[in-house]
N, C-alpha and C positions, 0 to 999 in steps of 0.2 A: 725474430731475430732470429737467425740460421745458427747451428749448430757444427762445427768443424769436427769430422767424423772419420778416426783411420780405417783406411782398407787394407784388406789382408795381401794384398801387392806392395803396401809400405807409402803407398799415397794416399791423400786425404780426399776428402768430399763434404761440400757442402750441403746440411739439411736443415728444411726447415719445417719445425715441428707442428703437431697435428693442434687444431684448436676447438675441434667438434668432437670429443671423447662420449663414449656411450653413458646414458646416465644411469645413477646404481637402478637395479632391480630388483625386487622382492616378488617371489611367485614359489606356488606349490610345486612336488614332483612332476615330469610328464607325466600323462597318461598311456602315451604309445610305445614308450619305450622308456627302459631302466638306464640310466646312465649314472656313473661312478667315475668320481674324481679323485684319483690317488693326488694325494696331498703331501706338500714337503712339510717337514719340521723346519721351527726357527730354532737356530743356535743361540746358547748363551753365551755373546763371545766375553762378557766378564766373569767368566768360572775361570778358578784359581788353580786348578789341576787337572792334568788331563790323565793322571793316573786311576782320577776318582771316575773316570769312565765318561761318556758323551755328555755335554751339558745342554740341555734342552729349556727355551724358554717356553712353560708350558702355558703361559697367557697369552702369549701371544699367536701359540701353534692350535690353541682352542679356541681363538678368537678367529684365526684364517678358516678352521672347519667351519665354524656358524654361520661364515660369509657364504661358505659353499652352501650350505643344507638353507640358507635363505633364499638363496638364487634357485631352488629345487631340486639340485645335484644332490645324489648320496655321496658318502665319501667311503671310500678305499684306505683303508689305517694300517699303518706300519709296511706298506709295499717299498716297492723298489723305489718309488718318487721318495720317500723319506727317508732315505740313503740307507736303507734295509741291506747289508752284509757290504757297505761302503760309508761306515762312521759309525750306525745306530748298531749298537749290541742288543743282544736280547733281554735282559734287563730292563734296559732302557725302552725297549719295544713291547715289553709287558705292560710297562707302566702307561706308555701312550696309549694302548689299547685299552686300558682301565680305565683313563681318563676320560678318552674318547668315547667310551660305551657308556660311562653316566649320562655324557651331555648328549650322547644320543637318545636317550632313555627319555630326559627330560624335554626333549623336543619332538619327541614321535619319529624321528629320523632315521633312512637309511644309511645303513654302517655295515661293512665288511671286513674283517681282518687277517694280514698275512699269519699262517700259520708254517712255519719249518723248520729247519736244524741247525738254523747258525749258534745254538751255544754251544753245540761241539766245537772242539778244536780245531781251527783250520790248519791246511798241511800236514794232517796227520790222519792214518787209516780209521777207518772207523767199521764195526761189523753191521751187517743188515741189522741186527735185535739193538743196535744200538742207535741207528739213524732211527727205526721206527719208533724206539722209545722217546726220540727226542721230537718228533712229530707228535707222540700221544700228550707228551707234556704243554707244548704249545697249541694243539688245538683243543686241550682241555682248558687251558687259560682264556682262549677266547671263546669259547662255550661258555663258561662258567660266569664271564662279564656280561653275556648275553646279546654277543655279537654272532652274525654269521662268521664261517672262516673261509678262505682261502687257501688252498692245499700250496703252497711254492713251491717254486722248482729247487730242488737241494742240491747243491754241491757235493756234498758228504756221498750221497745216492750216487750222483754222476760218477763219483771217483771209485765209490767201491762195487758198485751193479756188475755184477759177471755177465749179464745179458738183460732180456726185456722179462725174463720169468721173475727177477728181483722187484722191477718196477711193478710185478702183476700184484708180486706177494705182499709187497709192503702198503700199495695204495688200497689194495682190497681191504687189508687190514684195517686202515684207516676208514675207510666209508662204510664197512661193515659194521664200526664202533660208534660212528659220528653221530649224534644226537640230533641234530637236522642236516638239509642237502647242503653239499660245500659248494665251492667253484674251483676247479682245475686249473693249476696255471700252468702253460707251457710259455716259457719265458726262453726263447732264441737265444743262441751265441753272440749277435750284435750287440745284446743287453748285457751279457755275461759270457767271456769268452768260458770260464769253467763248466758251462753246462751245455758245450760241444758232445754230439751225440745221445743228447737226454731220449730217454725212451728205451735205450740199449741200441741204437741204432743211428750212423751218421747219415742214412739215407733218408731222407724226409717221407718220402712215400713208405716204408720199413716202419717210421718212429712214427708217423699218422696211423697206420693200423694197431701197434699198439694201444697208444694214448685211447683210439674209439673203441678198443677192447673193453679197456677200465670203464669205459661209460656204459657201454653197453650190458656189461654185467653185474653194473650196480645202478641201473638209470634214476630208481626213486633216492637214490641218496646224492644225487649230482642236480645241483640248480642250475650249474651252468659250466662252459669251460669260456677261459680264457686265451684268446691264442695272441703272442707277441712275438710274431716273424714277420711282419712288414712287408707281407706276402699276401694280395688282398683275393687273388685267384684259390689260394692252397686254404685258406680261411672259408670264402666260400664253398668250396670242396668238402670240407670239416662241416660247416653248417647245414651242408644238406643231407650228411649221414648221419648227424645225430636221433636220439630217440624222441620219441615224441614229449613234449614240455620240458625238454632241456633246451637252456638258451646257448646262446653263441654271445660272450662279450668281448666285443671287439677291441685288441689293446695294438691297434695297428695307427703307430701317430702320424702316417703317410698317408693310407688312405680310408680313414676314418669316415667322411661326409658320405660315399657311395656305400660304403658298407653299412652306415646305421640305416641310410636312405633305404637299402635292400634294392632286390631285384624283380620286385613285383610276388615271387614267390615267397618269399622269407627275407628277413631282416637281422642284423646284429644289433643287441643291445650294445652298452660301452662300458670299459672300465679301461679309462685313459687320462696317462701323466700330463699329457697335452690340455687336459679342463682344469687343468691348476690355475694356470696364467689366462686360458680362453673363456674361464667361466661365464662372465657378462654376455659374451655373442654364443656361446653352447646354450644358456638359458633361454635364450630369445629364439635360438635354432628350434629345440626341443617344442617351444610352445606355437611354432611355425606348424610343425608337423601337427601336434595337437588339433589345430584348425583344419587340417585336412590341405595343408599348403606345402607340398615337398619343394616346389620351385623355390618357395620363399626360404624354406629350409637350406637348401642347396647356395642360395644368392646370400644367407649370411654365414654360413660355415666353411665353403669353398674358400674364400679367399684367407682364408686363418691357415690353409695349409703349407704356402710356404714359409712361414713364420714356423710351422712344426718341424717342417723339415731341414731347417737351419737349427733349431735346438736340437734335434736326434740326429745330427751329423754324425758321422765316425770321429772318433771314436763313441759312438751312441751311449753308452754307458755313461756318460757327463754331461747327458742333456742336466741332469737336476741342477746345473750351476746355473746354466740360465732361466732355469724355472725361477729359482730364487732371486736371480736379479731383478726379473721384472716384478717380482713379488715387492721387493725393496725399491725400483722406481715407483710402482702402482700407490706405494704409500702403505702398504701394509705391512712392513716390519720396520722397524727404526734401522737398520744394517744391512750388508752385506758381507756376512759371516757366517758360514756353513760348518756341521759339526765335522772334523778332520781336515779343516781346514780347505774343503772341496772348490772353494770359491775361487782357488789358483787354477783350476781344471782346462779353463778356456783360455784362450788369448785374447786382449782387448777388442782386435778387430771384430771378433768373436761376437763377445759383448755388445760392440757398438751398434752391431747390424742384426742382435737382437732387439736393441732400444729402435732400433731405427721402424724395423717392421712391427713390434707389437705397437708406437706410438701410432705408425699409419691407420691400424687398425682400430685407434679409437680407445686402448684398452685400458690408459692410464686416465683416471677420476681428476685427477690435478696435472694437466700437463707440464703447466711451470713447473711442481715440485718435480716430476719424474726429470725435467730439462736439467733445474739446478742439480739434482742430483747427480746426474752423468757428467756432469761437467765437474764435477768434483771426483768424481772417479778417473776421467781422464785426466785432472790435475795431480793424483796420485802418480802416474806413470808419466808425469812432465810433460803432458799433450796439452798444446795451446787451444782451447777450444772456442 
């Protein structure tokens, strides 16, 4: 039975749902690459008060993380995919980190967590000292929970920095005091427009030099860098200039298959938001690499790129809406609601295409459930399906 889906041009198309989904997979972590999935949060749609702060369904959120761990993926917690800075505030993020760290310890699973400065009031000026103190608070909380830290790009620092010297001072201070190696995250303005000019330069070559200077001055304190610029050539250039032992975690949701596969000389590990919805395929692709089958790796992962490019289409920062939609359609949560009402950030035709692309990949364990839920979503908009 076909389903009638709306297109961006106002027309409709008939789509025949897939009947051959991927079977459930349970496996250990990959041996040849370190792969983290940035995980979304499941909102509590029945929260009584917005004033009380973001309402998270802890049970459903943690169950989703266990699903990722069971498929051999690490979890990157309280990152951009979890609506950090777009609905998830620091007190809620801190609790999310604490709970996920407890779960990860019990399972012996990989976990890194975002440490930033988002407890500082937005839209207000802050001193470099205050920004450093905010970073210190979040870094200490993450390390106290027993998790590795990802030093996230800071809107406050981007607004306050007088030039590259302020970035060198803040990051140098944090790296000197961190108790374990961290991941440095360069999040491009396509993900967050308030981060334009990060590292003290709008010119990307100059910004890259500052970024790599920080790494070069503290290589023993940097586990790796996460590069989220959607620019494969620049990421490869950065990867080639990293000190020995410092990993490059791709955050490029457009070019991840080629970057993870590598160029013969080196390869990227990964910390990706797209791994949230495509985990069953990513896990199988990682196993192919472990088995010395790079062609099989690409055969599995390359077909997921159109879905990823669709989800991460401009405005890129709203990709989380599609990620949560697919989790609901897959049966991993019981509703399509997001913290801060972000489920409204994408159009119905965009969501319909996300459903079609994901279903075509076999990402819904129960295709009939996914079809039924998509029909119900269409009916809310009075679209006869």
